[in-house]
C-alpha positions as CSV (number, residue, x, y, z in Angstrom):
1,M,-2.9,-5.5,13.0
2,E,-3.8,-6.8,9.6
3,R,-1.3,-5.9,6.9
4,E,-2.5,-3.6,4.1
5,N,-2.7,-4.9,0.5
6,F,-2.3,-3.3,-2.9
7,K,-5.8,-2.4,-4.2
8,S,-5.1,-3.2,-7.9
9,K,-2.9,-5.5,-9.9
10,L,-1.5,-2.6,-11.9
11,G,-0.5,-0.8,-8.7
12,F,1.5,-3.8,-7.5
13,I,3.1,-4.4,-10.9
14,L,4.2,-0.7,-11.2
15,V,5.5,-0.5,-7.7
16,S,7.4,-3.8,-7.9
17,A,8.8,-2.9,-11.3
18,G,9.8,0.5,-10.0
19,C,11.7,-1.3,-7.2
20,A,13.5,-3.5,-9.8
21,I,14.1,-0.9,-12.5
22,G,16.9,1.5,-11.7
23,I,20.5,2.2,-12.3
24,G,21.1,-1.5,-12.9
25,N,19.1,-1.2,-16.1
26,V,19.8,2.3,-17.3
27,W,23.5,2.5,-16.4
28,R,25.0,-0.9,-15.5
29,F,23.3,-3.1,-18.1
30,P,24.7,-1.2,-21.2
31,Y,28.1,-0.9,-19.4
32,V,28.5,-4.6,-18.7
33,T,27.1,-5.4,-22.2
34,G,29.8,-3.4,-23.8
35,Q,32.4,-5.0,-21.6
36,N,31.3,-8.6,-22.4
37,G,30.9,-8.9,-26.1
38,G,27.5,-7.2,-26.8
39,G,25.0,-9.6,-28.4
40,I,26.2,-12.8,-26.8
41,F,26.0,-11.2,-23.3
42,V,22.4,-10.0,-24.1
43,L,21.4,-13.6,-25.1
44,L,22.9,-15.1,-21.9
45,Y,21.3,-12.4,-19.8
46,L,17.9,-13.1,-21.2
47,L,18.4,-16.8,-20.7
48,F,19.3,-16.4,-17.0
49,L,16.4,-14.1,-16.4
50,V,14.1,-16.9,-17.6
51,I,15.7,-19.9,-16.0
52,M,16.8,-18.2,-12.7
53,G,15.6,-14.7,-12.3
54,I,11.8,-15.4,-12.6
55,P,11.9,-18.5,-10.4
56,V,13.9,-16.7,-7.6
57,L,11.7,-13.7,-7.9
58,T,8.6,-15.9,-7.6
59,M,10.1,-17.5,-4.5
60,E,10.8,-14.2,-2.8
61,L,7.3,-12.9,-3.5
62,A,5.9,-16.2,-2.1
63,I,7.9,-15.8,1.1
64,G,6.6,-12.2,1.6
65,R,3.0,-13.1,0.8
66,A,3.0,-16.2,3.0
67,S,4.5,-14.4,6.0
68,K,3.1,-10.9,5.7
69,K,6.1,-9.8,7.7
70,S,9.4,-7.9,7.4
71,A,12.6,-9.5,6.1
72,V,13.7,-11.0,9.4
73,L,10.3,-11.8,10.8
74,A,9.2,-13.5,7.6
75,Y,11.8,-16.2,8.0
76,K,11.1,-16.5,11.8
77,K,7.4,-17.1,11.0
78,L,8.0,-19.6,8.2
79,E,11.0,-21.5,9.3
80,K,10.8,-24.8,11.2
81,P,11.4,-24.8,15.0
82,K,15.1,-24.3,15.9
83,S,15.9,-23.4,12.3
84,K,18.2,-20.5,11.7
85,W,16.8,-19.2,8.3
86,H,16.0,-15.9,10.0
87,I,19.7,-15.1,10.0
88,H,19.5,-14.7,6.2
89,G,17.0,-11.8,6.9
90,W,19.7,-9.9,8.7
91,F,22.1,-10.4,5.8
92,C,19.3,-9.0,3.5
93,I,19.0,-5.9,5.6
94,L,22.8,-5.4,5.6
95,G,22.7,-5.9,1.8
96,C,20.1,-3.2,1.4
97,Y,22.3,-0.7,3.4
98,L,25.3,-1.5,1.2
99,L,23.3,-1.2,-2.0
100,M,22.1,2.3,-0.9
101,M,25.7,3.3,-0.5
102,Y,26.2,2.3,-4.1
103,Y,23.0,3.9,-5.5
104,T,23.0,7.2,-3.7
105,P,26.2,8.7,-5.2
106,V,25.5,7.4,-8.7
107,S,21.9,8.8,-8.6
108,G,23.5,12.1,-7.7
109,W,25.8,11.9,-10.7
110,M,22.9,11.2,-13.0
111,L,20.9,14.1,-11.7
112,S,23.8,16.4,-11.9
113,Y,24.6,15.4,-15.5
114,F,20.9,16.0,-16.4
115,F,21.3,19.7,-15.4
116,K,24.7,19.9,-17.0
117,F,23.3,18.8,-20.4
118,A,20.3,21.1,-20.0
119,T,22.4,24.1,-19.2
120,G,25.1,23.6,-21.9
121,T,28.0,22.4,-19.8
122,F,28.7,19.8,-22.5
123,E,29.4,21.6,-25.8
124,S,29.9,20.2,-29.3
125,G,33.5,19.5,-30.1
126,M,34.7,18.8,-26.5
127,T,37.7,16.5,-26.3
128,A,37.6,13.3,-24.2
129,E,39.8,15.0,-21.6
130,Q,37.4,17.9,-21.3
131,V,34.5,15.6,-20.9
132,G,36.4,13.6,-18.2
133,N,37.2,16.9,-16.4
134,V,33.5,17.5,-16.0
135,F,33.2,14.3,-14.0
136,S,36.4,15.1,-12.0
137,N,35.0,18.6,-11.2
138,L,31.7,17.0,-10.1
139,M,33.5,14.6,-7.8
140,S,35.5,17.4,-6.2
141,N,32.5,19.6,-5.6
142,P,30.6,18.5,-2.4
143,V,27.6,20.7,-3.4
144,E,27.0,18.6,-6.6
145,M,27.5,15.2,-4.9
146,I,24.1,14.9,-3.8
147,I,14.4,10.5,-14.3
148,L,11.7,8.0,-16.6
149,L,10.1,5.8,-19.0
150,A,8.8,8.3,-21.6
151,L,12.1,10.1,-21.7
152,I,13.9,6.7,-22.2
153,I,11.7,5.8,-25.2
154,I,12.2,9.3,-26.8
155,L,16.0,9.0,-26.4
156,A,16.0,5.5,-27.9
157,I,14.1,6.6,-30.9
158,N,16.4,9.6,-31.3
159,S,19.5,7.3,-31.1
160,L,18.2,5.0,-33.8
161,T,18.0,8.0,-36.2
162,L,21.7,8.9,-35.7
163,S,24.3,8.4,-38.4
164,G,26.0,5.0,-37.9
165,A,23.3,3.7,-35.6
166,A,23.2,0.4,-37.5
167,E,26.8,-0.4,-36.4
168,G,25.8,0.2,-32.8
169,I,22.8,-2.1,-33.1
170,K,25.0,-4.7,-34.7
171,F,27.5,-4.6,-31.8
172,Y,24.7,-4.6,-29.3
173,L,22.5,-7.5,-30.6
174,V,24.7,-9.6,-32.9
175,P,27.0,-12.1,-31.1
176,D,30.7,-11.7,-31.9
177,L,32.4,-15.1,-31.4
178,E,35.9,-13.7,-31.8
179,K,35.3,-11.3,-28.9
180,V,33.8,-14.1,-26.9
181,Q,37.0,-16.0,-27.2
182,S,39.2,-13.1,-26.2
183,I,37.0,-12.3,-23.1
184,G,36.3,-15.9,-22.1
185,I,32.9,-17.5,-22.1
186,G,33.1,-18.2,-18.4
187,H,33.5,-14.6,-17.5
188,I,30.6,-13.6,-19.8
189,I,28.3,-16.3,-18.2
190,T,29.0,-15.1,-14.7
191,S,28.6,-11.5,-15.6
192,A,25.2,-12.2,-17.3
193,M,24.1,-14.3,-14.3
194,S,25.1,-11.5,-11.9
195,Q,23.3,-8.9,-13.9
196,A,20.1,-10.9,-14.0
197,F,20.0,-11.1,-10.2
198,F,21.2,-7.5,-9.8
199,T,18.6,-6.0,-12.2
200,L,15.6,-7.7,-10.4
201,S,16.9,-6.7,-6.9
202,L,17.1,-10.3,-5.8
203,G,18.7,-11.6,-2.7
204,I,18.2,-8.5,-0.5
205,A,14.5,-9.1,0.5
206,S,13.1,-6.0,-1.3
207,M,10.8,-8.2,-3.3
208,E,9.9,-10.2,-0.2
209,I,8.7,-7.0,1.4
210,L,6.6,-6.1,-1.7
211,G,5.2,-9.7,-1.7
212,S,4.0,-9.2,1.9
213,Y,1.5,-6.7,0.6
214,M,0.1,-9.0,-2.1
215,T,-3.4,-10.5,-1.9
216,R,-4.1,-14.2,-2.4
217,E,-5.9,-13.4,-5.6
218,K,-2.7,-12.7,-7.5
219,T,-0.8,-15.5,-9.3
220,L,2.9,-15.4,-8.2
221,P,4.5,-16.6,-11.5
222,S,2.4,-14.3,-13.7
223,E,3.3,-11.3,-11.5
224,S,7.0,-12.2,-11.6
225,I,6.9,-12.5,-15.4
226,K,5.2,-9.1,-15.8
227,I,7.8,-7.5,-13.5
228,C,10.6,-9.2,-15.4
229,I,9.2,-8.0,-18.8
230,L,9.0,-4.4,-17.6
231,D,12.4,-4.5,-16.1
232,T,14.0,-6.1,-19.2
233,F,12.2,-3.6,-21.5
234,V,13.9,-0.7,-19.8
235,A,17.3,-2.4,-19.8
236,I,17.2,-3.3,-23.5
237,T,15.9,0.2,-24.4
238,A,18.7,1.7,-22.4
239,G,21.1,-0.2,-24.7
240,L,19.3,1.1,-27.7
241,I,19.9,4.6,-26.5
242,I,23.6,4.2,-25.8
243,F,25.1,1.9,-28.4
244,P,23.7,3.6,-31.6
């Protein structure tokens, strides 16, 4: 049976970006940026996206498009006789299962916090301990352990109008060499490299699967760049929401 294909370029880009864009952008990117010196981390992150993220993403899309198969069968079809590359496909599937164990509870926390903010659980003047207790109560309630580009942009614009926003932007985008020395440039480099791979969902065959539905008319490098731009836009905007 012939494998179906995306009917439009826009459809493929949006679905692929939707796979890449997630908690790694909205939650993890600002978190690790704050841990690793702000501006210098952002610069290294963007560098690794260009020199490593886009090439690896292009390679994964190429494997999917050339094979038109699932993760394991893709390597079986493309590998040389008696080669064992298909074993990597099984590791990819295992990685996807482990990733879902990570994403599912955090997605539940985010959804729960959305309703908590909407219903007034977080009130003005709450202490840090009281805010922390909200999360503790969430974790202890099994019922509660079980949202979007326009909203992200609105939140970013609102954050930029807050008092003291300039200091947040400075921390976020201006490299602090003293902080780099205290943290260690090696640690920042490995963190930025890790985030570049994590944010594009590389190494777990998800992009290979999407590539298997690509038509031959699409240019792989250009599609990878478009996905990377959309993904990075959301990550950078998330930082503009949080740091100001």
